[in-house]
MIDOSE-1310 file (N, C-alpha, C; in nm, 2 decimals, decimal comma, always signed):
residues 119
mkki	+5,04/-11,25/+0,20/+5,15/-11,19/+0,26/+5,24/-11,30/+0,31; +5,37/-11,27/+0,32/+5,47/-11,36/+0,36/+5,57/-11,29/+0,46; +5,63/-11,38/+0,54/+5,73/-11,33/+0,63/+5,86/-11,39/+0,59; +5,96/-11,31/+0,57/+6,10/-11,36/+0,53/+6,18/-11,35/+0,66
eaii	+6,24/-11,46/+0,70/+6,34/-11,46/+0,80/+6,48/-11,49/+0,74; +6,57/-11,40/+0,75/+6,70/-11,41/+0,69/+6,81/-11,41/+0,81; +6,89/-11,51/+0,82/+6,99/-11,52/+0,91/+7,12/-11,49/+0,84; +7,19/-11,38/+0,87/+7,31/-11,34/+0,79/+7,42/-11,31/+0,89
rper	+7,54/-11,29/+0,83/+7,66/-11,24/+0,90/+7,64/-11,10/+0,95; +7,68/-11,07/+1,08/+7,66/-10,93/+1,13/+7,73/-10,83/+1,04; +7,85/-10,86/+0,99/+7,92/-10,76/+0,91/+7,86/-10,73/+0,78; +7,75/-10,81/+0,73/+7,68/-10,78/+0,61/+7,55/-10,71/+0,63
ltqt	+7,52/-10,67/+0,75/+7,39/-10,61/+0,78/+7,37/-10,48/+0,72; +7,47/-10,39/+0,73/+7,46/-10,25/+0,67/+7,44/-10,26/+0,52; +7,52/-10,34/+0,45/+7,50/-10,36/+0,31/+7,37/-10,42/+0,27; +7,32/-10,51/+0,35/+7,19/-10,57/+0,32/+7,08/-10,47/+0,34
ikgl	+7,08/-10,39/+0,45/+6,98/-10,29/+0,47/+6,98/-10,19/+0,35; +7,10/-10,15/+0,31/+7,10/-10,05/+0,19/+7,04/-10,12/+0,07; +7,06/-10,24/+0,05/+7,00/-10,31/-0,07/+6,85/-10,32/-0,06; +6,80/-10,35/+0,06/+6,66/-10,35/+0,08/+6,59/-10,22/+0,06
knig	+6,66/-10,11/+0,11/+6,60/-9,98/+0,09/+6,60/-9,94/-0,06; +6,70/-9,99/-0,14/+6,70/-9,96/-0,28/+6,59/-10,03/-0,36; +6,53/-10,13/-0,30/+6,41/-10,20/-0,37/+6,28/-10,16/-0,30; +6,29/-10,06/-0,21/+6,17/-10,01/-0,15/+6,12/-10,08/-0,02
itgf	+6,21/-10,16/+0,04/+6,17/-10,23/+0,17/+6,23/-10,14/+0,28; +6,14/-10,08/+0,36/+6,18/-9,99/+0,46/+6,14/-10,04/+0,60; +6,05/-10,14/+0,61/+6,01/-10,19/+0,74/+6,06/-10,33/+0,76; +6,13/-10,35/+0,87/+6,19/-10,48/+0,91/+6,23/-10,48/+1,05
tvsq	+6,25/-10,60/+1,11/+6,30/-10,61/+1,24/+6,44/-10,68/+1,24; +6,53/-10,63/+1,32/+6,67/-10,69/+1,33/+6,69/-10,74/+1,47; +6,74/-10,86/+1,48/+6,77/-10,92/+1,61/+6,91/-10,98/+1,61; +6,98/-10,97/+1,72/+7,11/-11,04/+1,73/+7,08/-11,18/+1,78
vvgr	+7,14/-11,28/+1,71/+7,12/-11,42/+1,74/+7,25/-11,50/+1,74; +7,25/-11,62/+1,79/+7,37/-11,71/+1,77/+7,32/-11,84/+1,71; +7,40/-11,91/+1,64/+7,36/-12,03/+1,58/+7,47/-12,12/+1,54; +7,43/-12,24/+1,49/+7,52/-12,34/+1,45/+7,48/-12,40/+1,32
gkqk	+7,58/-12,41/+1,23/+7,56/-12,47/+1,09/+7,68/-12,53/+1,05; +7,72/-12,51/+0,92/+7,84/-12,58/+0,87/+7,97/-12,50/+0,90; +7,95/-12,38/+0,94/+8,07/-12,29/+0,97/+8,15/-12,36/+1,08; +8,28/-12,36/+1,06/+8,37/-12,43/+1,15/+8,38/-12,36/+1,29
dtqg	+8,42/-12,44/+1,39/+8,44/-12,38/+1,52/+8,56/-12,29/+1,52; +8,56/-12,19/+1,61/+8,68/-12,11/+1,62/+8,73/-12,11/+1,76; +8,84/-12,05/+1,78/+8,90/-12,04/+1,92/+8,88/-11,90/+1,97; +8,85/-11,89/+2,10/+8,84/-11,77/+2,17/+8,93/-11,77/+2,29
vyrg	+8,96/-11,65/+2,34/+9,05/-11,64/+2,45/+8,97/-11,55/+2,56; +8,96/-11,60/+2,68/+8,90/-11,52/+2,78/+8,99/-11,53/+2,91; +9,04/-11,42/+2,95/+9,13/-11,41/+3,07/+9,24/-11,51/+3,05; +9,30/-11,51/+2,93/+9,42/-11,59/+2,91/+9,39/-11,74/+2,88
knyk	+9,27/-11,78/+2,88/+9,24/-11,92/+2,86/+9,17/-11,94/+2,72; +9,21/-12,04/+2,65/+9,14/-12,07/+2,52/+9,01/-12,15/+2,54; +8,92/-12,12/+2,46/+8,79/-12,20/+2,46/+8,74/-12,21/+2,32; +8,66/-12,31/+2,29/+8,60/-12,34/+2,16/+8,47/-12,26/+2,14
vtlh	+8,46/-12,19/+2,03/+8,34/-12,12/+2,00/+8,26/-12,20/+1,90; +8,14/-12,26/+1,95/+8,06/-12,34/+1,87/+7,93/-12,28/+1,82; +7,89/-12,17/+1,88/+7,78/-12,09/+1,84/+7,83/-11,96/+1,79; +7,79/-11,93/+1,66/+7,85/-11,81/+1,60/+7,75/-11,69/+1,60
pkvk	+7,79/-11,57/+1,62/+7,70/-11,46/+1,62/+7,65/-11,43/+1,48; +7,52/-11,41/+1,47/+7,45/-11,38/+1,35/+7,35/-11,27/+1,37; +7,29/-11,23/+1,26/+7,18/-11,13/+1,27/+7,06/-11,18/+1,20; +6,94/-11,17/+1,26/+6,82/-11,22/+1,20/+6,74/-11,10/+1,15
leiv	+6,71/-11,09/+1,02/+6,62/-10,99/+0,97/+6,48/-11,06/+0,95; +6,37/-10,99/+0,99/+6,24/-11,04/+0,97/+6,16/-10,93/+0,90; +6,11/-10,97/+0,78/+6,04/-10,88/+0,69/+5,90/-10,94/+0,65; +5,80/-10,86/+0,68/+5,66/-10,90/+0,63/+5,63/-10,82/+0,51
lsdy	+5,59/-10,88/+0,40/+5,56/-10,81/+0,28/+5,46/-10,88/+0,19; +5,41/-10,82/+0,09/+5,32/-10,87/+0,00/+5,39/-10,98/-0,09; +5,31/-11,08/-0,13/+5,36/-11,19/-0,21/+5,45/-11,14/-0,33; +5,40/-11,04/-0,40/+5,47/-11,00/-0,52/+5,61/-10,94/-0,49
mver	+5,65/-10,91/-0,37/+5,78/-10,86/-0,34/+5,88/-10,97/-0,29; +5,83/-11,09/-0,27/+5,91/-11,19/-0,20/+6,03/-11,23/-0,28; +6,01/-11,26/-0,41/+6,13/-11,31/-0,49/+6,23/-11,20/-0,51; +6,19/-11,08/-0,53/+6,28/-10,97/-0,55/+6,36/-10,94/-0,42
tike	+6,29/-10,95/-0,30/+6,36/-10,93/-0,18/+6,46/-11,04/-0,15; +6,42/-11,17/-0,18/+6,52/-11,28/-0,16/+6,64/-11,26/-0,24; +6,63/-11,22/-0,37/+6,74/-11,20/-0,45/+6,83/-11,09/-0,40; +6,77/-10,98/-0,35/+6,85/-10,87/-0,29/+6,92/-10,91/-0,17
iias	+6,86/-10,99/-0,08/+6,93/-11,03/+0,04/+7,05/-11,12/+0,01; +7,03/-11,21/-0,09/+7,14/-11,30/-0,13/+7,25/-11,22/-0,19; +7,22/-11,12/-0,28/+7,32/-11,04/-0,34/+7,40/-10,95/-0,24; +7,33/-10,91/-0,14/+7,39/-10,82/-0,04/+7,47/-10,90/+0,07
aqtg	+7,42/-11,01/+0,11/+7,48/-11,08/+0,22/+7,57/-11,20/+0,19; +7,58/-11,24/+0,06/+7,66/-11,35/+0,03/+7,81/-11,32/+0,02; +7,89/-11,41/+0,08/+8,03/-11,40/+0,07/+8,09/-11,52/+0,00; +8,01/-11,63/-0,01/+8,05/-11,75/-0,08/+8,12/-11,85/+0,01
edgd	+8,12/-11,82/+0,14/+8,18/-11,91/+0,24/+8,08/-11,97/+0,33; +8,11/-12,08/+0,40/+8,03/-12,14/+0,50/+7,99/-12,03/+0,60; +7,87/-12,03/+0,65/+7,83/-11,94/+0,75/+7,76/-11,81/+0,70; +7,73/-11,81/+0,57/+7,66/-11,69/+0,51/+7,52/-11,68/+0,56
gkif	+7,46/-11,79/+0,59/+7,32/-11,79/+0,65/+7,22/-11,86/+0,57; +7,09/-11,84/+0,61/+6,98/-11,90/+0,55/+6,86/-11,80/+0,54; +6,77/-11,83/+0,45/+6,65/-11,75/+0,43/+6,53/-11,85/+0,44; +6,43/-11,81/+0,53/+6,31/-11,89/+0,55/+6,19/-11,81/+0,51
ihpi	+6,09/-11,87/+0,45/+5,97/-11,80/+0,41/+5,85/-11,86/+0,48; +5,77/-11,78/+0,54/+5,65/-11,82/+0,62/+5,53/-11,75/+0,56; +5,42/-11,82/+0,55/+5,29/-11,75/+0,52/+5,24/-11,67/+0,63; +5,18/-11,56/+0,60/+5,12/-11,48/+0,71/+4,97/-11,47/+0,68
leay	+4,89/-11,52/+0,77/+4,74/-11,53/+0,75/+4,68/-11,39/+0,77; +4,72/-11,31/+0,87/+4,66/-11,18/+0,89/+4,76/-11,09/+0,95; +4,74/-10,96/+0,94/+4,83/-10,86/+1,01/+4,74/-10,75/+1,05; +4,76/-10,70/+1,17/+4,68/-10,59/+1,23/+4,77/-10,47/+1,26
nirt	+4,71/-10,36/+1,24/+4,78/-10,23/+1,28/+4,74/-10,20/+1,42; +4,84/-10,19/+1,51/+4,81/-10,17/+1,65/+4,75/-10,03/+1,67; +4,80/-9,93/+1,60/+4,74/-9,80/+1,62/+4,60/-9,79/+1,59; +4,55/-9,85/+1,48/+4,41/-9,84/+1,43/+4,33/-9,95/+1,48
gktd	+4,39/-10,07/+1,51/+4,32/-10,19/+1,55/+4,26/-10,26/+1,43; +4,28/-10,21/+1,31/+4,22/-10,27/+1,19/+4,32/-10,36/+1,12; +4,26/-10,45/+1,04/+4,34/-10,54/+0,96/+4,43/-10,47/+0,86; +4,55/-10,50/+0,85/+4,65/-10,44/+0,76/+4,65/-10,52/+0,63
ydid	+4,57/-10,48/+0,53/+4,57/-10,55/+0,40/+4,68/-10,51/+0,31; +4,74/-10,39/+0,33/+4,84/-10,35/+0,24/+4,97/-10,32/+0,32; +5,04/-10,43/+0,35/+5,16/-10,43/+0,44/+5,27/-10,34/+0,37; +5,27/-10,32/+0,24/+5,37/-10,25/+0,17/+5,34/-10,10/+0,17
dlan	+5,23/-10,06/+0,22/+5,18/-9,92/+0,22/+5,29/-9,82/+0,27; +5,36/-9,86/+0,38/+5,46/-9,78/+0,44/+5,57/-9,74/+0,33; +5,61/-9,83/+0,26/+5,71/-9,81/+0,16/+5,66/-9,71/+0,05; +5,53/-9,72/+0,01/+5,48/-9,63/-0,09/+5,46/-9,49/-0,04
kes	+5,44/-9,47/+0,09/+5,42/-9,33/+0,14/+5,55/-9,26/+0,16; +5,66/-9,34/+0,18/+5,79/-9,27/+0,21/+5,86/-9,24/+0,08; +5,82/-9,29/-0,03/+5,89/-9,27/-0,16/+5,87/-9,13/-0,21
């Protein structure tokens, strides 16, 4: 099993979720985050005063899935979230040693089972 963490632009979230559902990925976590990369600073205005925005709003998708789905999922995220400009985001892959189902208390060997039941 692997965990994919994808940091993407918030405006690309809906399109990315649709793309994931099209390849059978239905289970994921979404968090609002802020970050800093190569994307240029912008100017903001608060109560009539200008300020520099150095941390940009992003969305983090976390997906745990079987090894055989990783490459396909990465390709779909890139296809759905890419604009070609600085600030598109990053994808990180982490190994998952074990997963447990809280409801049953048992080891979850088939993390993709959810997608298979909903099809």
